[in-house]
FINUSE-335294 format. One line per 10 residues: their letters; for each residue x, y, z of N, C-alpha, C. Coordinates in nm, 4 decimals. Atoms other than C-alpha are relative to their C-alpha. Example, Ala and Ser with C-alpha at 12.3 -4.5 7.8 and 13.67 -1.06 7.14 Angstrom:
BEGIN
as> 0.0890 -0.1190 0.0000 1.2300 -0.4500 0.7800 0.0900 0.1200 0.0000 | -0.0820 -0.1190 -0.0060 1.3670 -0.1060 0.7140 -0.0770 0.1090 0.0730
This chain:
BEGIN
mtemvsaasr> -0.0984 -0.0503 -0.0930 -1.0280 -2.0670 -2.4109 0.0209 0.1504 -0.0159 | -0.0197 -0.1433 0.0218 -0.9829 -1.7262 -2.5724 -0.1164 0.0812 0.0551 | 0.1142 -0.0704 -0.0586 -1.3350 -1.6325 -2.4585 0.0196 0.0186 0.1496 | -0.0253 -0.0112 -0.1439 -1.2368 -1.7050 -2.0969 0.1082 0.1037 0.0275 | -0.1075 -0.0975 -0.0178 -0.9154 -1.5051 -2.1284 -0.0533 0.1408 -0.0250 | 0.0586 -0.1299 0.0320 -1.1065 -1.2196 -2.2896 -0.0929 0.0474 0.1117 | 0.0917 -0.0353 -0.1095 -1.3732 -1.2275 -2.0166 0.0779 0.0384 0.1252 | -0.0821 -0.0312 -0.1169 -1.1090 -1.2332 -1.7429 0.0679 0.1353 -0.0163 | -0.0647 -0.1290 0.0266 -0.9259 -0.9412 -1.9042 -0.0986 0.1158 0.0147 | 0.1021 -0.1041 -0.0137 -1.2483 -0.7401 -1.9269 -0.0349 0.0230 0.1465
fvalylassg> 0.0310 -0.0123 -0.1431 -1.3281 -0.8156 -1.5614 0.1078 0.0806 0.0717 | -0.1098 -0.0694 -0.0673 -0.9850 -0.7010 -1.4443 0.0017 0.1474 -0.0400 | -0.0006 -0.1390 0.0462 -1.0007 -0.3865 -1.6597 -0.1133 0.0802 0.0643 | 0.1134 -0.0693 -0.0629 -1.3474 -0.2938 -1.5282 0.0216 0.0179 0.1494 | -0.0273 -0.0057 -0.1444 -1.2477 -0.3743 -1.1692 0.0993 0.1115 0.0309 | -0.1025 -0.1007 -0.0248 -0.9360 -0.1582 -1.1868 -0.0487 0.1403 -0.0346 | 0.0525 -0.1307 0.0389 -1.1164 0.1241 -1.3663 -0.0907 0.0584 0.1079 | 0.0884 -0.0483 -0.1063 -1.3602 0.1450 -1.0747 0.0692 -0.0002 0.1363 | -0.0742 0.0110 -0.1264 -1.0870 0.1088 -0.8100 0.1113 0.1027 0.0091 | -0.1022 -0.1039 -0.0065 -0.9020 0.4376 -0.8292 0.0336 0.0364 0.1434
idphwrpila> -0.0374 -0.0506 -0.1325 -0.7268 0.6032 -0.5393 -0.1004 0.1081 0.0372 | 0.0969 -0.0987 -0.0469 -0.9793 0.7988 -0.3367 0.0655 0.1387 -0.0028 | -0.0594 -0.1342 0.0107 -0.9188 1.1702 -0.4125 0.0283 0.0667 0.1349 | -0.0280 -0.0554 -0.1326 -0.9253 1.2440 -0.0381 0.1447 -0.0263 0.0433 | -0.1402 0.0297 -0.0312 -0.5758 1.0884 -0.0242 0.0956 0.1022 -0.0622 | -0.0914 -0.0823 0.0790 -0.4313 1.3400 -0.2701 0.0816 0.0996 0.0826 | -0.0814 -0.0995 -0.0725 -0.3288 1.6209 -0.0274 0.1091 -0.0630 0.0870 | -0.1019 0.0589 -0.0884 -0.1494 1.3931 0.2185 0.1056 -0.0741 -0.0812 | -0.0994 0.0663 0.0846 0.0174 1.1881 -0.0568 0.0926 0.1028 -0.0636 | -0.0829 -0.1064 0.0567 0.1369 1.5104 -0.2198 0.0971 0.0531 0.1052
rmseqtgvir> -0.0874 -0.0486 -0.1074 0.2719 1.6326 0.1148 0.1110 -0.1005 0.0287 | -0.1002 0.1033 -0.0264 0.4463 1.3017 0.1759 0.1055 -0.0038 -0.1099 | -0.0941 0.0103 0.1118 0.6038 1.3041 -0.1709 0.1041 0.1109 0.0031 | -0.0923 -0.1129 -0.0081 0.7704 1.6363 -0.0890 0.0967 -0.0105 0.1175 | -0.0842 0.0148 -0.1184 0.9314 1.5128 0.2336 0.1361 -0.0562 -0.0367 | -0.1336 0.0548 0.0197 1.3057 1.4624 0.2272 0.0313 -0.0960 0.1139 | -0.0402 0.0945 -0.1026 1.4603 1.1757 0.4167 -0.1063 -0.1024 0.0347 | 0.1080 0.0948 -0.0235 1.1426 0.9677 0.3915 -0.0124 -0.0890 -0.1228 | 0.0247 0.0931 0.1094 1.0999 0.6565 0.1818 -0.1456 -0.0411 0.0091 | 0.1438 0.0232 0.0038 0.7373 0.6113 0.0796 -0.0290 -0.1215 -0.0871
viatdhyaea> 0.0302 0.1233 0.0719 0.6078 0.2689 -0.0217 -0.1504 -0.0255 0.0052 | 0.1357 0.0527 0.0057 0.2654 0.1576 -0.1362 0.0182 -0.1489 -0.0249 | -0.0137 0.1451 0.0092 0.2667 -0.2166 -0.0698 -0.1395 -0.0600 -0.0089 | 0.1346 0.0520 0.0217 -0.0288 -0.4141 -0.1993 0.0026 -0.1438 -0.0483 | 0.0273 0.1320 0.0574 -0.1568 -0.7632 -0.2697 -0.1083 0.0233 -0.1037 | 0.0962 -0.0377 0.1027 -0.3245 -0.7076 -0.6041 0.0338 -0.0683 -0.1313 | -0.0279 0.0443 0.1363 -0.3510 -0.8005 -0.9710 0.1239 0.0733 -0.0505 | -0.1182 -0.0641 0.0569 -0.0334 -0.7257 -1.1680 -0.0366 0.1309 -0.0698 | 0.0426 -0.1196 0.0721 -0.2285 -0.4710 -1.3725 -0.0203 0.1199 0.0936 | 0.0245 -0.1082 -0.0952 -0.2925 -0.2679 -1.0561 0.1222 0.0895 0.0178
trmivgylda> -0.1211 -0.0802 -0.0192 0.0690 -0.1541 -1.0327 0.0010 0.1178 -0.0970 | 0.0005 -0.1045 0.1031 0.0485 0.0401 -1.3591 -0.1103 0.1028 0.0299 | 0.1104 -0.0910 -0.0313 -0.2875 0.1860 -1.2497 0.0369 0.0924 0.1174 | -0.0379 -0.0806 -0.1167 -0.1530 0.3039 -0.9109 0.1011 0.1062 -0.0412 | -0.1014 -0.0949 0.0471 0.1521 0.4630 -1.0717 -0.0654 0.1071 -0.0872 | 0.0693 -0.0942 0.0869 -0.0765 0.6248 -1.3317 -0.0846 0.1005 0.0760 | 0.0804 -0.0916 -0.0813 -0.3148 0.7706 -1.0720 0.0887 0.1028 0.0688 | -0.0907 -0.0928 -0.0676 -0.0257 0.9199 -0.8766 0.0613 0.0979 -0.0996 | -0.0582 -0.0848 0.1035 0.1355 1.0528 -1.1942 -0.0988 0.1084 -0.0435 | 0.1033 -0.0970 0.0398 -0.1938 1.2220 -1.2920 -0.0142 0.1114 0.1036
wgiparqirk> 0.0042 -0.1002 -0.1068 -0.1789 1.4042 -0.9569 0.1321 0.0745 0.0140 | -0.1305 -0.0644 -0.0093 0.1797 1.5126 -1.0196 0.0868 -0.0572 0.1108 | -0.0761 0.0666 -0.1058 0.3119 1.2680 -0.7600 0.0823 -0.1118 -0.0641 | -0.0816 0.1026 0.0644 0.6082 1.0652 -0.8854 -0.0102 -0.1346 0.0709 | 0.0057 0.1361 -0.0552 0.5959 0.6880 -0.8392 0.0760 -0.0936 -0.0935 | -0.0743 0.1001 0.0768 0.8070 0.3922 -0.9499 -0.0369 -0.1387 0.0485 | 0.0331 0.1393 -0.0290 0.7351 0.0227 -0.9645 0.1230 -0.0742 0.0531 | -0.1030 0.0915 -0.0502 0.9380 -0.2259 -0.7595 -0.0251 -0.1339 -0.0678 | 0.0111 0.1294 0.0675 1.0050 -0.5473 -0.9528 0.0865 -0.1032 0.0701 | -0.0733 0.1106 -0.0626 1.1226 -0.8856 -0.8289 0.1436 -0.0062 -0.0507
dgeslpdpaa> -0.1330 0.0129 0.0588 1.4162 -0.8940 -1.0686 0.0534 0.1334 -0.0486 | -0.0426 -0.1324 0.0445 1.4572 -0.5198 -1.1113 0.1233 0.0476 0.0746 | -0.1165 -0.0603 -0.0642 1.7435 -0.2969 -1.0157 -0.0426 0.0671 0.1297 | 0.0320 -0.0757 -0.1204 1.7662 -0.1288 -0.6792 -0.0217 0.1449 -0.0409 | 0.0362 -0.1370 0.0325 1.6313 0.2234 -0.6747 0.0706 0.0928 0.0988 | -0.0842 -0.0723 -0.0940 1.8968 0.4493 -0.5238 -0.0522 0.1360 0.0444 | 0.0414 -0.1367 -0.0286 1.7044 0.7778 -0.5191 -0.1236 0.0053 0.0891 | 0.1166 -0.0050 -0.0883 1.4823 0.8176 -0.2122 -0.0924 0.1162 -0.0311 | 0.0852 -0.1140 0.0345 1.3497 1.1440 -0.3579 -0.0890 -0.0322 -0.1194 | 0.0743 0.0382 0.1208 1.1815 0.9484 -0.6382 -0.1505 -0.0092 0.0235
gffvansadl> 0.1435 0.0061 -0.0260 0.8373 0.9857 -0.4794 -0.0379 -0.1280 0.0709 | 0.0488 0.1236 -0.0596 0.6488 0.6666 -0.4017 0.0564 -0.1203 -0.0750 | -0.0359 0.1282 0.0584 0.7663 0.3130 -0.4614 -0.1220 -0.0900 0.0146 | 0.1182 0.0860 -0.0012 0.4854 0.0718 -0.5530 0.0465 -0.1445 -0.0069 | -0.0381 0.1409 -0.0099 0.5420 -0.2878 -0.4428 -0.1273 -0.0835 0.0041 | 0.1195 0.0827 0.0125 0.2750 -0.5322 -0.5558 0.0413 -0.1465 0.0083 | -0.0337 0.1422 -0.0146 0.2775 -0.8982 -0.4559 0.0023 -0.0711 -0.1348 | 0.0001 0.0629 0.1322 0.1972 -0.9891 -0.8166 0.1318 0.0238 -0.0724 | -0.1284 -0.0311 0.0618 0.5220 -0.8212 -0.9246 0.1163 -0.0657 0.0740 | -0.1083 0.0561 -0.0810 0.7297 -0.9656 -0.6393 -0.0097 -0.1515 0.0148
gvwkedrrfw> 0.0146 0.1453 -0.0014 0.5908 -1.3193 -0.6579 -0.0368 -0.0610 0.1340 | 0.0409 0.0497 -0.1328 0.4892 -1.3474 -0.2903 -0.0937 0.1019 0.0647 | 0.0946 -0.0856 -0.0719 0.2123 -1.2096 -0.0672 0.0723 0.0843 0.1050 | -0.0591 -0.0881 -0.1018 0.2801 -0.9287 0.1814 0.0219 -0.0713 0.1328 | -0.0182 0.0686 -0.1285 0.2426 -1.1712 0.4709 0.1217 -0.0937 -0.0018 | -0.1193 0.0834 0.0156 0.5472 -1.3617 0.3387 0.1240 0.0884 0.0192 | -0.1193 -0.0800 -0.0284 0.8834 -1.2363 0.4658 0.0790 0.0331 -0.1265 | -0.0749 -0.0255 0.1245 1.0318 -1.2653 0.1140 -0.0489 0.1265 -0.0713 | 0.0513 -0.1244 0.0581 0.8048 -0.9802 0.0022 0.0816 0.1176 0.0527 | -0.0678 -0.1123 -0.0648 0.9700 -0.7439 0.2511 0.1497 -0.0033 -0.0244
etlksrlpsv> -0.1431 0.0109 0.0298 1.3207 -0.8770 0.1905 0.0297 0.0481 -0.1418 | -0.0180 -0.0454 0.1378 1.2830 -0.8229 -0.1844 -0.0167 0.1509 -0.0080 | 0.0232 -0.1438 -0.0016 1.1397 -0.4772 -0.1244 0.1220 0.0728 0.0552 | -0.1162 -0.0650 -0.0624 1.4287 -0.3849 0.1067 0.1196 -0.0006 -0.0946 | -0.1156 0.0090 0.0895 1.6837 -0.5043 -0.1494 -0.0111 0.0955 -0.1185 | 0.0192 -0.0908 0.1136 1.5337 -0.2706 -0.4120 -0.0056 0.1468 0.0414 | 0.0120 -0.1379 -0.0477 1.4917 0.0393 -0.1952 0.1379 0.0635 0.0176 | -0.1267 -0.0675 -0.0298 1.7600 0.3043 -0.1432 0.0563 -0.0535 0.1308 | -0.0617 0.0594 -0.1198 2.0092 0.1767 0.1131 0.0181 0.1057 0.1084 | 0.0034 -0.0947 -0.1101 1.9113 0.4166 0.3878 -0.0553 -0.0756 0.1199
parrillidd> 0.0526 0.0749 -0.1144 1.8755 0.2656 0.7349 -0.1312 0.0596 0.0505 | 0.1300 -0.0435 -0.0517 1.5169 0.2819 0.8566 0.0063 0.0028 0.1523 | 0.0090 -0.0076 -0.1458 1.4650 0.4007 1.2128 -0.1424 -0.0227 0.0468 | 0.1418 0.0147 -0.0335 1.0861 0.4196 1.2185 -0.0767 -0.0269 -0.1283 | 0.0863 0.0322 0.1134 0.8234 0.2751 0.9896 -0.1438 0.0251 0.0426 | 0.1427 -0.0210 -0.0223 0.4648 0.3945 0.9727 -0.0729 -0.0897 -0.0985 | 0.0732 0.0966 0.0819 0.2445 0.1134 0.8442 -0.1488 0.0280 0.0119 | 0.1443 -0.0223 0.0049 -0.1101 0.1959 0.7378 -0.0577 -0.1088 -0.0880 | 0.0499 0.1155 0.0749 -0.3057 -0.1109 0.6305 -0.1322 -0.0446 0.0601 | 0.1236 0.0587 -0.0528 -0.6472 -0.2713 0.6604 0.0166 -0.1506 0.0191
fgfneapgds> -0.0302 0.1427 -0.0130 -0.4927 -0.6216 0.6420 -0.1155 -0.0876 -0.0485 | 0.1144 0.0733 0.0531 -0.8056 -0.7284 0.4540 -0.1297 0.0263 0.0744 | 0.1173 -0.0262 -0.0831 -1.0494 -0.5942 0.7150 -0.1151 0.0603 -0.0796 | 0.1035 -0.0746 0.0712 -1.2381 -0.3742 0.4667 -0.0600 -0.0736 -0.1185 | 0.0630 0.0763 0.1075 -1.3368 -0.6538 0.2302 -0.1511 0.0007 0.0193 | 0.1465 0.0022 -0.0062 -1.7052 -0.6815 0.1499 -0.0464 -0.1015 0.1041 | 0.0525 0.0947 -0.0985 -1.9116 -0.8474 0.4238 -0.0241 -0.1369 -0.0645 | 0.0166 0.1363 0.0498 -1.9104 -1.2240 0.3805 0.1206 -0.0526 -0.0752 | -0.1213 0.0430 0.0698 -1.5735 -1.2322 0.1986 0.0945 -0.0613 0.1041 | -0.0820 0.0705 -0.0992 -1.3578 -1.4873 0.3813 0.1363 0.0662 0.0205
ygahaqvttr> -0.1287 -0.0688 -0.0139 -1.0424 -1.2787 0.3162 -0.0057 0.1016 0.1140 | 0.0169 -0.0986 -0.1052 -1.1839 -1.0234 0.5607 -0.0439 -0.0576 0.1337 | 0.0393 0.0629 -0.1268 -1.2697 -1.2760 0.8335 0.0964 0.0423 0.1112 | -0.0777 -0.0540 -0.1124 -1.1517 -1.1526 1.1752 0.1267 -0.0814 0.0288 | -0.1162 0.0839 -0.0326 -0.9203 -1.4482 1.2425 0.1085 0.0135 -0.1073 | -0.0983 -0.0136 0.1078 -0.7540 -1.4173 0.9017 0.0661 0.1376 0.0014 | -0.0547 -0.1355 -0.0068 -0.7117 -1.0413 0.9364 0.1021 0.0092 0.1130 | -0.0902 -0.0035 -0.1151 -0.5538 -1.0838 1.2804 0.1299 -0.0741 -0.0299 | -0.1189 0.0782 0.0343 -0.3151 -1.3546 1.1587 0.0848 0.0733 -0.1032 | -0.0711 -0.0734 0.1044 -0.2233 -1.1530 0.8489 0.0711 0.1201 0.0590
rekvianidq> -0.0601 -0.1171 -0.0649 -0.1596 -0.8411 1.0592 0.1246 -0.0406 0.0777 | -0.1144 0.0447 -0.0805 0.0691 -1.0316 1.2960 0.1181 -0.0400 -0.0871 | -0.1076 0.0434 0.0905 0.2676 -1.1876 1.0084 0.0672 0.1188 -0.0674 | -0.0560 -0.1150 0.0708 0.3112 -0.8624 0.8184 0.0871 0.0827 0.0936 | -0.0758 -0.0821 -0.0946 0.4234 -0.6672 1.1247 0.1292 -0.0699 0.0406 | -0.1207 0.0751 -0.0390 0.6665 -0.9405 1.2350 0.1017 -0.0015 -0.1131 | -0.0923 0.0048 0.1130 0.8144 -0.9650 0.8859 0.0648 0.1344 -0.0277 | -0.0584 -0.1340 0.0185 0.8626 -0.5898 0.8531 0.1030 0.0257 0.1094 | -0.0902 -0.0198 -0.1128 1.0197 -0.5756 1.1982 0.1302 -0.0775 -0.0193 | -0.1191 0.0831 0.0177 1.2585 -0.8631 1.1250 0.0831 0.0438 -0.1200
tfqaavdvvp> -0.0719 -0.0384 0.1214 1.3493 -0.7389 0.7774 0.0695 0.1346 0.0141 | -0.0545 -0.1355 -0.0048 1.4040 -0.3705 0.8503 0.0660 0.0346 0.1329 | -0.0591 -0.0258 -0.1313 1.5049 -0.3909 1.2186 -0.0260 0.1450 0.0433 | 0.0396 -0.1359 -0.0349 1.3125 -0.0707 1.2876 -0.1318 -0.0049 0.0760 | 0.1270 -0.0093 -0.0719 1.0292 0.0387 1.5130 -0.1135 0.0163 -0.1009 | 0.1145 -0.0041 0.0912 0.6949 -0.0184 1.3381 -0.1211 0.0562 0.0733 | 0.1237 -0.0586 -0.0513 0.4041 0.2127 1.4190 -0.1121 -0.0440 -0.0938 | 0.1075 0.0557 0.0814 0.0837 0.0466 1.2984 -0.1267 0.0827 0.0173 | 0.1270 -0.0721 0.0013 -0.2277 0.2403 1.2023 -0.0987 -0.0851 -0.0796 | 0.0995 0.0791 0.0740 -0.5134 0.0031 1.1185 -0.0961 0.0918 -0.0744
felhgphwgs> 0.0906 -0.0798 0.0820 -0.7187 0.1490 0.8340 -0.1287 -0.0804 -0.0155 | 0.1181 0.0853 -0.0068 -1.0512 -0.0083 0.9262 -0.1280 0.0824 0.0053 | 0.1311 -0.0644 0.0018 -1.3975 0.1112 0.8351 -0.0951 -0.0776 0.0909 | 0.0931 0.0632 -0.0937 -1.6540 0.0409 1.1083 -0.1362 0.0682 -0.0099 | 0.1294 -0.0631 -0.0179 -2.0178 0.1078 1.1711 -0.0972 -0.0194 -0.1148 | 0.1081 0.0213 0.0963 -2.3409 0.1256 0.9775 0.0249 0.0640 -0.1361 | -0.0285 -0.0680 0.1265 -2.1956 0.3530 0.7080 0.1276 -0.0533 -0.0626 | -0.1250 0.0658 0.0391 -1.9144 0.1068 0.6295 0.0472 0.0367 -0.1394 | -0.0437 -0.0209 0.1375 -1.9070 0.1542 0.2526 -0.0259 0.1386 -0.0549 | 0.0366 -0.1318 0.0515 -2.0125 0.5170 0.2294 0.1232 0.0854 -0.0283
eeagaalide> -0.1096 -0.0915 0.0329 -1.7959 0.7854 0.0743 0.0358 0.0863 0.1208 | -0.0246 -0.0845 -0.1167 -1.8363 0.9954 0.3906 0.0847 -0.0725 0.1036 | -0.0779 0.0775 -0.0978 -1.7038 0.7171 0.6149 0.1438 -0.0152 -0.0469 | -0.1350 0.0129 0.0535 -1.4073 0.6619 0.3860 0.0768 0.1305 0.0101 | -0.0651 -0.1311 -0.0063 -1.3302 1.0345 0.3683 0.0389 0.0350 0.1430 | -0.0306 -0.0291 -0.1405 -1.3488 1.0686 0.7472 0.1195 -0.0827 0.0481 | -0.1122 0.0847 -0.0405 -1.1117 0.7739 0.7972 0.1299 0.0474 -0.0648 | -0.1192 -0.0535 0.0663 -0.8680 0.9166 0.5411 0.0465 0.1266 0.0710 | -0.0363 -0.1226 -0.0725 -0.8781 1.2536 0.7217 0.0665 -0.0328 0.1335 | -0.0602 0.0418 -0.1279 -0.8071 1.0830 1.0572 0.1403 -0.0559 -0.0222
tavvigafle> -0.1292 0.0604 0.0301 -0.5227 0.8873 0.9010 0.1006 0.1064 -0.0436 | -0.0878 -0.1092 0.0428 -0.3798 1.2026 0.7407 0.0564 0.0749 0.1204 | -0.0477 -0.0656 -0.1225 -0.3563 1.3595 1.0882 0.1118 -0.0831 0.0630 | -0.1030 0.0890 -0.0559 -0.1592 1.0561 1.2107 0.1278 0.0077 -0.0834 | -0.1168 -0.0099 0.0879 0.0703 1.0733 0.9074 0.0712 0.1331 0.0228 | -0.0586 -0.1304 -0.0247 0.1232 1.4456 0.9636 0.0779 0.0053 0.1308 | -0.0690 0.0044 -0.1295 0.2139 1.3880 1.3274 0.1276 -0.0834 -0.0087 | -0.1167 0.0853 0.0187 0.4535 1.1089 1.2285 0.1103 0.0790 -0.0717 | -0.0981 -0.0787 0.0754 0.6259 1.3376 0.9774 0.0589 0.1105 0.0850 | -0.0485 -0.1059 -0.0880 0.6516 1.6161 1.2346 0.0989 -0.0548 0.1037
rra> -0.0874 0.0609 -0.1012 0.8073 1.3831 1.4951 0.1375 -0.0331 -0.0558 | -0.1281 0.0422 0.0555 1.0773 1.2667 1.2592 0.0812 0.1188 -0.0494 | -0.0720 -0.1178 0.0520 1.1674 1.6187 1.1452 0.0989 0.0547 0.1012
């Protein structure tokens, strides 16, 4: 049994070590972290160990981040940078309304007027992975959006983060999509100012 636990731990450690935040995100994340009146959340369905890694990557870039926990205290300071909400820490997947209700109960109590949601909803999984199947992605997208809308009672602008085409997994395709998404984020921030 200890061999299986050890093997699983090694797999997770290697997986996370090779799954850092793409450095192309750094400028827009840094810009977002400096915005006042904006609550920034990284919401993910991931291994529990990923939360510490995400916070660590952001910290290494000088971008403050704090973990949201299921049984943790609410976080009253919206200037605290990014809040990282992982389904493994909250006990439910993002497509479950309880994920968003728990998240809302931990965030600063500032009424949300607009929410910008950037997500692939599982679309970018490796070809052949059933999690990325079109029907599942569509259903997941609909559930997540409905749950955010019902929980926060705010307009939700959705930006699908989907890699397409023959260069699906290339660094260039990812960088181009991040650049396009950064423009959308910048426009969103300008509109709310």
